[in-house]
N, C-alpha and C positions, 0 to 999 in steps of 0.2 A: 494397651488395648490395640487390637488388630481391627482396622476398619477396611481392609482389603476384601471386598465382596468375593472376588473370584477365588482368592486363597481360602476364605472361610467355607465357601460352598463346594468348591471342587477339590480341595486338598484334605477334606475331612477323612479320617480313617477310623475303622473300628479296631480299638485297641483291647487286647486280651490280658495284658500284664502291665501294671502301673508301677511307678516309683513310690515305694511305701513311705518315703520320707515327706512326700507332698501332702499337705493338709489344706483344707479350704475353710475359711472362717464362716460362721453362720451369717454374718453380715453380707459377705460376698455371695454366698449361696442364695440368700433372699434377693439380692440385687439381680442375679441371673434368672431366678424364677420370675421375678417381676417383669423382666424383659420377655421371658418366654410366654407369659400370659397375655402378651399383646397379640398372640395368634388369634385368628378368627374362630368363632363358634356359632352354631345355629341360634338365631335370635339373641345372640350375646349372653347365653345362659352360663357359659364358662364352667363346664362340668368337671374340669380337671382338678385333681387333688394330689398333692405331693407329700410323700413320706421320705424324709432324708435319713438314711441309715448310715451314720458315720462313727458310731461308738463301737467299742469292742463287744459290748453286750448285744447291741443291735445286730452286728454282723454274725455273732454266734447264733442268734435267732434265725437269721436269713440263710445261713450256710446250708442246712439240710433241705431247704426249699429251692436251691439253685444248684442242684447236684452236678450239672455239666458246665457250670460257670463259676466254680469256686475260686478260680484264680482271680477273676475280676473282683469278687466279693472280698477276698483277703488282701488284695494289693491296692485297690482303688482308694481315693480319698473319701468317696461316698458312693453308696448305691441309692439312686433316687428312684423310688418306686412310685409310679404314676397310676392313679386310679381314676375311674370315671364315676361321678356321683349320679346314681339313678334318680335322686330326688333334688337335682340341681335347681329345679324350678322354685324351690323354697327361698332361694336368694334373688328371685326375679324382682320382687318389690324393692329390695335394697339396691340392686343394680340399676334399675330404671329410675328410681328416686334420685340416685347420685347423678345420673345423666341430666335430670331436670335441674338439680342444684347447680351443676356446672354449666348450664345454659346450652347443653347439647341437644336437648329434647324438650318440647313444650309439654306441659302437664296433660293437655288434652290427648296428645299422641301417646304418652305413657299409659293413660287410662285405656285408650283404644287397643293398644298392642297387648297389654296385660290381659285384657278381656278376650282377645283372640287366642293368645298363645298358652295362657295358663291352663285352661280347660283341656287343650290338646295334650300338654305335657303330663298333667295329672292323670289323664285317662288313657294315655298311649299304652298299647300292649307292651309287655316286658321286652320282647325281642326288638321292637321298634326303638324303645329307649336305649337298649343295649347298643344298638347300631349307632344311634346318635352320639352317645357319650364316648364310644370307642373312636369314631371318626374325629370328633372335636378334640379329644384328649391326645390323639396321635399327632394332630397338627401342633399342639403345644409341646409334645415330646420332641418333634423334629426341630422346632424353633429353639428349644432348650439346648439341643446338641450344637446348633449353629452359634448360639450365644456363648456357650461354653468355649467353643473354639476362639471366638473373638476375645475371650478373657485369657486365652493362652492354655486352655485345658484340652485334653483328649477325652473321647467318650466311646462307649460301646453299648448300642441298644440290645437288650436281651429279652427274648420272648420265651426262652426255655426255663420255666419255673413251675412250681406247683400252684396253678391258678386257683384250685379249689381250697387251698389252705392259707394262702399268703395274707389275705385280709384279716382273718381272725388272729393269725400269728402276730400281726402288727397292731392289734387292738381295735380293728375296724369291724363294722357290721358287714358281714359277707354278703348279705342280701342287697344292701344298699350300694356298696362300693365294688365296682367291677375292675379287676386288675387289667391294665393296658399293656404296660411294659416296664422294665427296669432299665435305667440308664446308669451305667457305671461311669464315673468321672474321676479324672486325676491327670497325671502326666505320664506319657509312655516312657517305659524304661528300655525301649529298643527302637531301632529304625524300622518304621512300618513301610509297607508297600501298597500300591494301589490294587484295584481289582477291575475285572473287565465288565463291560455293560453291553447289552444287545444294542445293535444299531437302531436309531430312532425310526428308520423306515420299517423295521420288523415289528415294531410295537405300535405303529400309528396308522390310522386310516383317515382319509379325507373324503367326505361324502358331500 
C-alpha cells in the first residue's frame, strides 16, 4: 500500500494501455470501492453505483460503446462504469437508520432531516436531480482513482462513450441510472509522462 499523499495525488497519470496480465480480484475491487464511497455527497444520499466490467463477455458488450477507447477496454484489468442513481433517495431511510444505530445521529435528527430532504429529492425536477447525482458521483470517481493508485494501480477516466446506450447494455434502467464516467484500471505497460496545467493565478479570483 502506498500512503504517500503527494505521490498519490500529484503523480497520478491517465493510462491508455495496460498490462493485460494484471488482474484484480473482486475482493480487492470491493475494498477499493468501499474506500471510494467515503467521498462526500449531498445530504449523504450516496447516489453512485458501480458496474465492474472485467469479464471477456462484459468487455465484448462494452467495446462498441467506447469506440475511441477500445485500447483501455481491451487491456485493462477492469472498466469500472460509474452511474448516478436518480432515485438514490430510496436508500435514505436505510442510510439514516444506520447512522442512528451506530450512534452518529439521534433518532429525532433522523426524523427531522428525512422530513426535510425526502420531499425535495422525490419532487426535484429531472435536471436538478441529474446535476446532483453527477456532481456527487464524480467525487466518488475521483476518490476511486486515488484509492486505486494507493493500491498500486493506474487508471484512466473516460467520458467518451455512448451515454444513451450504456445503461441498457449493462442491464440497468436507462431512465433511473445516469452514466457519469468509466474508469479503466490496471497497471500501465509503458512509462507515462505528465501533462501541463494552467497556472493557479489564471483560474482563480479573490474577491
